[in-house]
Backbone and ligand atoms as CSV (ligand in chain L), in Angstrom:
chain,resi,resn,atom,element,x,y,z
A,1,UNK,N,N,4.034,-6.537,5.240
A,1,UNK,CA,C,3.593,-6.093,3.973
A,1,UNK,C,C,3.694,-4.547,3.799
A,2,UNK,N,N,3.235,-3.833,4.886
A,2,UNK,CA,C,3.320,-2.419,4.837
A,2,UNK,C,C,4.630,-2.024,5.780
A,3,UNK,N,N,5.538,-1.265,5.244
A,3,UNK,CA,C,6.623,-0.792,6.095
A,3,UNK,C,C,6.280,0.005,7.184
A,4,UNK,N,N,7.141,0.014,8.265
A,4,UNK,CA,C,6.819,0.931,9.459
A,4,UNK,C,C,7.248,2.279,9.114
A,5,UNK,N,N,8.133,2.494,8.131
A,5,UNK,CA,C,8.550,3.803,7.737
A,5,UNK,C,C,8.951,3.692,6.232
A,6,UNK,N,N,8.979,4.802,5.609
A,6,UNK,CA,C,9.347,4.884,4.267
A,6,UNK,C,C,10.089,6.190,3.942
A,7,UNK,N,N,11.117,6.144,3.137
A,7,UNK,CA,C,11.935,7.401,2.824
A,7,UNK,C,C,11.346,7.962,1.589
A,8,UNK,N,N,10.866,9.203,1.706
A,8,UNK,CA,C,10.281,9.862,0.543
A,8,UNK,C,C,11.081,11.223,0.329
A,9,UNK,N,N,11.794,11.116,-0.746
A,9,UNK,CA,C,12.674,12.211,-1.198
A,9,UNK,C,C,13.515,12.737,0.015
A,10,UNK,N,N,14.215,11.774,0.767
A,10,UNK,CA,C,15.100,12.148,1.822
A,10,UNK,C,C,14.396,12.355,3.137
A,11,UNK,N,N,13.171,12.307,3.250
A,11,UNK,CA,C,12.455,12.438,4.486
A,11,UNK,C,C,11.898,11.137,4.928
A,12,UNK,N,N,12.114,10.766,6.156
A,12,UNK,CA,C,11.595,9.502,6.672
A,12,UNK,C,C,10.192,9.728,7.228
A,13,UNK,N,N,9.178,9.067,6.573
A,13,UNK,CA,C,7.808,9.047,7.115
A,13,UNK,C,C,7.481,7.819,7.914
A,14,UNK,N,N,6.982,8.013,9.048
A,14,UNK,CA,C,6.500,6.960,9.843
A,14,UNK,C,C,5.241,6.460,9.402
A,15,UNK,N,N,4.978,5.155,9.335
A,15,UNK,CA,C,3.653,4.650,8.813
A,15,UNK,C,C,2.998,4.020,10.166
A,16,UNK,N,N,1.902,4.582,10.487
A,16,UNK,CA,C,1.048,4.106,11.655
A,16,UNK,C,C,-0.239,3.595,11.223
A,17,UNK,N,N,-0.727,2.551,11.983
A,17,UNK,CA,C,-2.004,2.060,11.754
A,17,UNK,C,C,-2.851,2.567,12.895
A,18,UNK,N,N,-3.987,3.096,12.501
A,18,UNK,CA,C,-4.962,3.640,13.483
A,18,UNK,C,C,-6.383,3.102,13.316
A,19,UNK,N,N,-7.280,3.250,14.222
A,19,UNK,CA,C,-8.700,2.787,14.159
A,19,UNK,C,C,-9.450,3.763,13.213
A,20,UNK,N,N,-9.341,4.983,13.377
A,20,UNK,CA,C,-10.104,5.969,12.659
A,20,UNK,C,C,-9.398,7.234,12.180
A,21,UNK,N,N,-8.638,7.045,11.085
A,21,UNK,CA,C,-7.929,8.211,10.682
A,21,UNK,C,C,-8.992,9.213,10.053
A,22,UNK,N,N,-8.744,10.518,10.249
A,22,UNK,CA,C,-9.692,11.597,9.730
A,22,UNK,C,C,-8.955,12.672,8.980
A,23,UNK,N,N,-9.702,13.238,7.888
A,23,UNK,CA,C,-9.068,14.262,7.166
A,23,UNK,C,C,-10.166,15.391,7.186
A,24,UNK,N,N,-9.770,16.479,7.784
A,24,UNK,CA,C,-10.768,17.736,7.883
A,24,UNK,C,C,-12.055,17.235,8.651
A,25,UNK,N,N,-11.892,16.362,9.480
A,25,UNK,CA,C,-12.962,15.891,10.291
A,25,UNK,C,C,-13.757,14.742,9.756
A,26,UNK,N,N,-13.425,14.386,8.512
A,26,UNK,CA,C,-14.169,13.265,7.921
A,26,UNK,C,C,-13.287,11.950,8.005
A,27,UNK,N,N,-13.978,10.762,8.219
A,27,UNK,CA,C,-13.425,9.537,8.321
A,27,UNK,C,C,-12.709,9.227,6.960
A,28,UNK,N,N,-11.582,8.652,6.920
A,28,UNK,CA,C,-10.914,8.226,5.683
A,28,UNK,C,C,-10.139,7.007,5.993
A,29,UNK,N,N,-9.569,6.366,4.821
A,29,UNK,CA,C,-8.766,5.221,4.852
A,29,UNK,C,C,-7.364,5.526,5.253
A,30,UNK,N,N,-6.924,6.804,4.934
A,30,UNK,CA,C,-5.553,7.198,5.220
A,30,UNK,C,C,-5.301,8.672,5.149
A,31,UNK,N,N,-4.314,9.137,5.794
A,31,UNK,CA,C,-4.066,10.516,5.774
A,31,UNK,C,C,-2.550,10.667,5.938
A,32,UNK,N,N,-2.006,11.682,5.228
A,32,UNK,CA,C,-0.523,11.951,5.526
A,32,UNK,C,C,-0.406,13.284,6.182
A,33,UNK,N,N,0.523,13.429,7.279
A,33,UNK,CA,C,0.809,14.596,7.901
A,33,UNK,C,C,2.140,15.117,7.494
A,34,UNK,N,N,2.187,16.169,6.670
A,34,UNK,CA,C,3.436,16.550,6.161
A,34,UNK,C,C,4.414,17.089,7.245
A,35,UNK,N,N,3.872,17.900,8.227
A,35,UNK,CA,C,4.902,18.382,9.249
A,35,UNK,C,C,5.336,17.379,10.201
A,36,UNK,N,N,4.530,16.420,10.533
A,36,UNK,CA,C,4.861,15.291,11.466
A,36,UNK,C,C,5.550,14.141,10.813
A,37,UNK,N,N,5.512,14.203,9.493
A,37,UNK,CA,C,6.208,13.170,8.636
A,37,UNK,C,C,5.597,11.761,9.030
A,38,UNK,N,N,4.285,11.737,8.954
A,38,UNK,CA,C,3.684,10.391,9.297
A,38,UNK,C,C,2.516,10.133,8.193
A,39,UNK,N,N,2.392,8.842,7.947
A,39,UNK,CA,C,1.290,8.376,7.048
A,39,UNK,C,C,0.404,7.507,8.039
A,40,UNK,N,N,-0.776,7.827,8.096
A,40,UNK,CA,C,-1.788,7.126,9.015
A,40,UNK,C,C,-2.558,6.282,8.082
A,41,UNK,N,N,-2.797,4.988,8.424
A,41,UNK,CA,C,-3.622,4.087,7.642
A,41,UNK,C,C,-4.736,3.391,8.618
A,42,UNK,N,N,-5.760,3.243,8.011
A,42,UNK,CA,C,-6.902,2.592,8.845
A,42,UNK,C,C,-6.680,1.115,8.951
A,43,UNK,N,N,-6.749,0.620,10.295
A,43,UNK,CA,C,-6.575,-0.812,10.547
A,43,UNK,C,C,-7.687,-1.618,9.876
A,44,UNK,N,N,-7.460,-2.800,9.423
A,44,UNK,CA,C,-8.399,-3.790,8.999
A,44,UNK,C,C,-8.883,-3.611,7.542
A,45,UNK,N,N,-8.151,-2.824,6.757
A,45,UNK,CA,C,-8.447,-2.724,5.307
A,45,UNK,C,C,-8.039,-4.002,4.574
A,46,UNK,N,N,-8.772,-4.389,3.448
A,46,UNK,CA,C,-8.414,-5.534,2.688
A,46,UNK,C,C,-7.079,-5.177,1.943
A,47,UNK,N,N,-6.445,-6.208,1.465
A,47,UNK,CA,C,-5.202,-6.044,0.747
A,47,UNK,C,C,-5.142,-4.930,-0.230
A,48,UNK,N,N,-6.090,-4.992,-1.207
A,48,UNK,CA,C,-6.077,-4.019,-2.220
A,48,UNK,C,C,-6.291,-2.532,-1.753
A,49,UNK,N,N,-7.163,-2.303,-0.767
A,49,UNK,CA,C,-7.510,-1.018,-0.296
A,49,UNK,C,C,-6.336,-0.558,0.651
A,50,UNK,N,N,-5.661,-1.443,1.352
A,50,UNK,CA,C,-4.478,-1.049,2.234
A,50,UNK,C,C,-3.367,-0.672,1.302
A,51,UNK,N,N,-2.947,-1.472,0.269
A,51,UNK,CA,C,-1.869,-1.061,-0.595
A,51,UNK,C,C,-2.268,0.203,-1.300
A,52,UNK,N,N,-3.489,0.331,-1.816
A,52,UNK,CA,C,-3.811,1.428,-2.630
A,52,UNK,C,C,-3.855,2.751,-1.698
A,53,UNK,N,N,-4.281,2.598,-0.397
A,53,UNK,CA,C,-4.300,3.852,0.507
A,53,UNK,C,C,-2.793,4.158,0.776
A,54,UNK,N,N,-2.034,3.136,1.097
A,54,UNK,CA,C,-0.605,3.447,1.379
A,54,UNK,C,C,0.074,4.298,0.306
A,55,UNK,N,N,-0.097,3.740,-0.909
A,55,UNK,CA,C,0.612,4.484,-2.079
A,55,UNK,C,C,-0.045,5.780,-2.296
A,56,UNK,N,N,-1.402,5.895,-2.124
A,56,UNK,CA,C,-2.158,7.117,-2.281
A,56,UNK,C,C,-1.461,8.283,-1.405
A,57,UNK,N,N,-1.251,7.920,-0.180
A,57,UNK,CA,C,-0.614,8.765,0.795
A,57,UNK,C,C,0.867,9.084,0.437
A,58,UNK,N,N,1.517,8.018,-0.079
A,58,UNK,CA,C,2.956,8.235,-0.395
A,58,UNK,C,C,2.967,9.255,-1.564
A,59,UNK,N,N,2.064,9.152,-2.515
A,59,UNK,CA,C,2.125,10.051,-3.698
A,59,UNK,C,C,1.747,11.405,-3.293
A,60,UNK,N,N,0.948,11.667,-2.281
A,60,UNK,CA,C,0.736,12.927,-1.639
A,60,UNK,C,C,2.017,13.402,-0.969
A,61,UNK,N,N,2.706,12.593,-0.357
A,61,UNK,CA,C,4.020,13.060,0.383
A,61,UNK,C,C,5.005,13.300,-0.741
A,62,UNK,N,N,5.112,12.580,-1.845
A,62,UNK,CA,C,5.870,12.881,-2.931
A,62,UNK,C,C,5.647,14.366,-3.456
A,63,UNK,N,N,4.284,14.621,-3.667
A,63,UNK,CA,C,3.885,15.885,-4.138
A,63,UNK,C,C,4.280,17.025,-3.246
A,64,UNK,N,N,4.155,16.775,-1.915
A,64,UNK,CA,C,4.616,17.683,-0.819
A,64,UNK,C,C,6.098,17.970,-0.917
A,65,UNK,N,N,6.849,16.786,-0.917
A,65,UNK,CA,C,8.257,16.922,-0.710
A,65,UNK,C,C,8.989,17.499,-1.977
A,66,UNK,N,N,8.346,17.328,-3.171
A,66,UNK,CA,C,8.973,17.799,-4.422
A,66,UNK,C,C,8.544,19.161,-4.803
A,67,UNK,N,N,7.503,19.677,-4.029
A,67,UNK,CA,C,6.931,20.972,-4.414
A,67,UNK,C,C,5.898,20.929,-5.434
A,68,UNK,N,N,5.509,19.786,-5.915
A,68,UNK,CA,C,4.538,19.609,-6.951
A,68,UNK,C,C,3.241,20.210,-6.357
A,69,UNK,N,N,2.862,19.869,-5.037
A,69,UNK,CA,C,1.615,20.262,-4.452
A,69,UNK,C,C,1.357,21.759,-4.415
A,70,UNK,N,N,2.488,22.447,-4.489
A,70,UNK,CA,C,2.385,24.011,-4.406
A,70,UNK,C,C,2.020,24.602,-5.885
A,71,UNK,N,N,2.252,23.773,-6.944
A,71,UNK,CA,C,1.987,24.397,-8.217
A,71,UNK,C,C,0.747,23.768,-8.876
A,72,UNK,N,N,0.158,22.758,-8.288
A,72,UNK,CA,C,-1.075,22.221,-8.987
A,72,UNK,C,C,-2.196,22.398,-8.059
A,73,UNK,N,N,-3.422,22.286,-8.642
A,73,UNK,CA,C,-4.665,22.393,-7.798
A,73,UNK,C,C,-4.873,21.181,-6.986
A,74,UNK,N,N,-5.461,21.305,-5.851
A,74,UNK,CA,C,-5.633,20.216,-4.935
A,74,UNK,C,C,-6.354,18.958,-5.706
A,75,UNK,N,N,-7.363,19.305,-6.522
A,75,UNK,CA,C,-8.021,18.342,-7.306
A,75,UNK,C,C,-7.088,17.425,-8.162
A,76,UNK,N,N,-6.190,18.203,-8.835
A,76,UNK,CA,C,-5.195,17.529,-9.625
A,76,UNK,C,C,-4.255,16.562,-8.896
A,77,UNK,N,N,-3.803,17.110,-7.679
A,77,UNK,CA,C,-3.034,16.303,-6.798
A,77,UNK,C,C,-3.789,15.102,-6.343
A,78,UNK,N,N,-5.104,15.174,-5.973
A,78,UNK,CA,C,-5.920,14.130,-5.555
A,78,UNK,C,C,-6.106,13.093,-6.645
A,79,UNK,N,N,-6.450,13.539,-7.842
A,79,UNK,CA,C,-6.517,12.541,-9.039
A,79,UNK,C,C,-5.343,11.858,-9.304
A,80,UNK,N,N,-4.192,12.566,-9.320
A,80,UNK,CA,C,-2.894,11.879,-9.560
A,80,UNK,C,C,-2.608,10.830,-8.526
A,81,UNK,N,N,-2.776,11.191,-7.239
A,81,UNK,CA,C,-2.463,10.302,-6.175
A,81,UNK,C,C,-3.517,9.030,-6.250
A,82,UNK,N,N,-4.694,9.230,-6.562
A,82,UNK,CA,C,-5.746,8.269,-6.570
A,82,UNK,C,C,-5.490,7.251,-7.708
A,83,UNK,N,N,-5.253,7.808,-8.978
A,83,UNK,CA,C,-5.107,6.912,-10.110
A,83,UNK,C,C,-3.783,6.201,-10.013
A,84,UNK,N,N,-2.694,6.825,-9.648
A,84,UNK,CA,C,-1.416,6.063,-9.567
A,84,UNK,C,C,-1.511,5.072,-8.601
A,85,UNK,N,N,-1.935,5.375,-7.437
A,85,UNK,CA,C,-2.012,4.354,-6.385
A,85,UNK,C,C,-2.848,3.101,-6.727
A,86,UNK,N,N,-4.051,3.349,-7.420
A,86,UNK,CA,C,-4.877,2.247,-7.809
A,86,UNK,C,C,-4.139,1.422,-8.770
A,87,UNK,N,N,-3.346,2.026,-9.714
A,87,UNK,CA,C,-2.525,1.279,-10.735
A,87,UNK,C,C,-1.539,0.329,-10.024
A,88,UNK,N,N,-0.857,0.942,-9.053
A,88,UNK,CA,C,0.280,0.317,-8.343
A,88,UNK,C,C,-0.440,-0.910,-7.539
A,89,UNK,N,N,-1.541,-0.626,-6.865
A,89,UNK,CA,C,-2.237,-1.662,-5.980
A,89,UNK,C,C,-2.652,-2.782,-6.889
A,90,UNK,N,N,-3.134,-2.528,-8.115
A,90,UNK,CA,C,-3.659,-3.662,-8.932
A,90,UNK,C,C,-2.492,-4.475,-9.411
A,91,UNK,N,N,-1.438,-3.774,-9.706
A,91,UNK,CA,C,-0.127,-4.452,-10.221
A,91,UNK,C,C,0.413,-5.428,-9.065
A,92,UNK,N,N,0.471,-4.881,-7.842
A,92,UNK,CA,C,1.037,-5.580,-6.747
A,92,UNK,C,C,0.056,-6.788,-6.330
A,93,UNK,N,N,-1.206,-6.563,-6.405
A,93,UNK,CA,C,-2.148,-7.620,-6.124
A,93,UNK,C,C,-1.947,-8.802,-6.955
A,94,UNK,N,N,-1.816,-8.463,-8.338
A,94,UNK,CA,C,-1.635,-9.566,-9.324
A,94,UNK,C,C,-0.350,-10.305,-8.999
A,95,UNK,N,N,0.802,-9.673,-8.635
A,95,UNK,CA,C,2.096,-10.323,-8.269
A,95,UNK,C,C,1.749,-11.212,-7.011
A,96,UNK,N,N,1.064,-10.671,-6.116
A,96,UNK,CA,C,0.808,-11.333,-4.854
A,96,UNK,C,C,0.041,-12.657,-5.101
A,97,UNK,N,N,-1.033,-12.514,-5.942
A,97,UNK,CA,C,-1.871,-13.677,-6.289
A,97,UNK,C,C,-1.097,-14.657,-6.983
A,98,UNK,N,N,-0.213,-14.179,-8.013
A,98,UNK,CA,C,0.520,-15.186,-8.817
A,98,UNK,C,C,1.412,-15.899,-7.865
A,99,UNK,N,N,2.072,-15.260,-6.901
A,99,UNK,CA,C,3.041,-15.964,-5.939
A,99,UNK,C,C,2.222,-16.881,-5.063
A,100,UNK,N,N,0.993,-16.617,-4.713
A,100,UNK,CA,C,0.243,-17.513,-3.887
A,100,UNK,C,C,-0.031,-18.764,-4.668
A,101,UNK,N,N,-0.410,-18.583,-5.984
A,101,UNK,CA,C,-0.759,-19.756,-6.902
A,101,UNK,C,C,0.535,-20.652,-7.055
A,102,UNK,N,N,1.726,-20.001,-7.179
A,102,UNK,CA,C,2.853,-20.810,-7.220
A,102,UNK,C,C,3.187,-21.545,-6.063
A,103,UNK,N,N,2.937,-20.912,-4.920
A,103,UNK,CA,C,3.193,-21.652,-3.619
A,103,UNK,C,C,2.232,-22.788,-3.476
A,104,UNK,N,N,0.974,-22.603,-3.839
A,104,UNK,CA,C,0.028,-23.654,-3.688
A,104,UNK,C,C,0.432,-24.876,-4.617
A,105,UNK,N,N,0.901,-24.553,-5.902
A,105,UNK,CA,C,1.356,-25.571,-6.874
A,105,UNK,C,C,2.465,-26.323,-6.273
A,106,UNK,N,N,3.472,-25.717,-5.723
A,106,UNK,CA,C,4.658,-26.317,-5.056
A,106,UNK,C,C,4.207,-27.180,-3.985
A,107,UNK,N,N,3.201,-26.787,-3.079
A,107,UNK,CA,C,2.670,-27.624,-2.012
A,107,UNK,C,C,2.128,-28.971,-2.543
A,108,UNK,N,N,1.292,-28.777,-3.690
A,108,UNK,CA,C,0.610,-29.964,-4.260
A,108,UNK,C,C,1.587,-30.927,-4.809
A,109,UNK,N,N,2.727,-30.417,-5.414
A,109,UNK,CA,C,3.741,-31.240,-5.943
A,109,UNK,C,C,4.467,-31.981,-4.821
A,110,UNK,N,N,4.705,-31.227,-3.727
A,110,UNK,CA,C,5.343,-31.910,-2.595
A,110,UNK,C,C,4.504,-33.018,-1.992
A,111,UNK,N,N,3.199,-32.733,-1.854
A,111,UNK,CA,C,2.263,-33.719,-1.285
A,111,UNK,C,C,2.288,-35.006,-2.173
A,112,UNK,N,N,2.144,-34.768,-3.498
A,112,UNK,CA,C,2.085,-35.924,-4.451
A,112,UNK,C,C,3.418,-36.701,-4.381
A,113,UNK,N,N,4.571,-35.952,-4.283
A,113,UNK,CA,C,5.840,-36.761,-4.117
A,113,UNK,C,C,5.846,-37.593,-2.899
A,114,UNK,N,N,5.305,-37.065,-1.789
A,114,UNK,CA,C,5.305,-37.769,-0.501
A,114,UNK,C,C,4.417,-39.020,-0.693
A,115,UNK,N,N,3.302,-38.851,-1.372
A,115,UNK,CA,C,2.410,-40.008,-1.559
A,115,UNK,C,C,3.121,-41.126,-2.481
A,116,UNK,N,N,3.818,-40.667,-3.464
A,116,UNK,CA,C,4.544,-41.617,-4.303
A,116,UNK,C,C,5.664,-42.314,-3.560
A,117,UNK,N,N,6.316,-41.554,-2.597
A,117,UNK,CA,C,7.368,-42.162,-1.786
A,117,UNK,C,C,6.784,-43.208,-0.895
A,118,UNK,N,N,5.612,-42.900,-0.276
A,118,UNK,CA,C,4.990,-43.897,0.647
A,118,UNK,C,C,4.552,-45.122,-0.159
A,119,UNK,N,N,4.128,-44.944,-1.432
A,119,UNK,CA,C,3.628,-46.016,-2.217
A,119,UNK,C,C,4.668,-46.977,-2.586
A,120,UNK,N,N,5.922,-46.563,-2.730
A,120,UNK,CA,C,7.000,-47.387,-3.178
A,120,UNK,C,C,7.342,-48.477,-2.114
L,1,ZN,ZN,ZN,-5.757,12.025,-1.261
């Protein structure tokens, strides 16, 4: 579900899962390291938090790689990353849930068809 690496404006960022990512000494769900080109994500997050955190850090990396980070206040960068990532996570969660429902429906139809075949 989460790639091992992602290309952000020509830079390859490694995505690593760790037990306790920290930012400025505080525990967090994720952090991106601009110089090391890595995105660190906390192990064990639920689907929506994992996707949201992954994109949150990606948006920070986009800010860094495009130079946006240098011209906006940290609070603006944080708000932008937070809101955009939540929007993307909700959208992907809906797609994921819809796909799950479709799969379950297909399974039910297959089961019913098997039952009908046996009954004949
Ligand atoms: Zn952030």
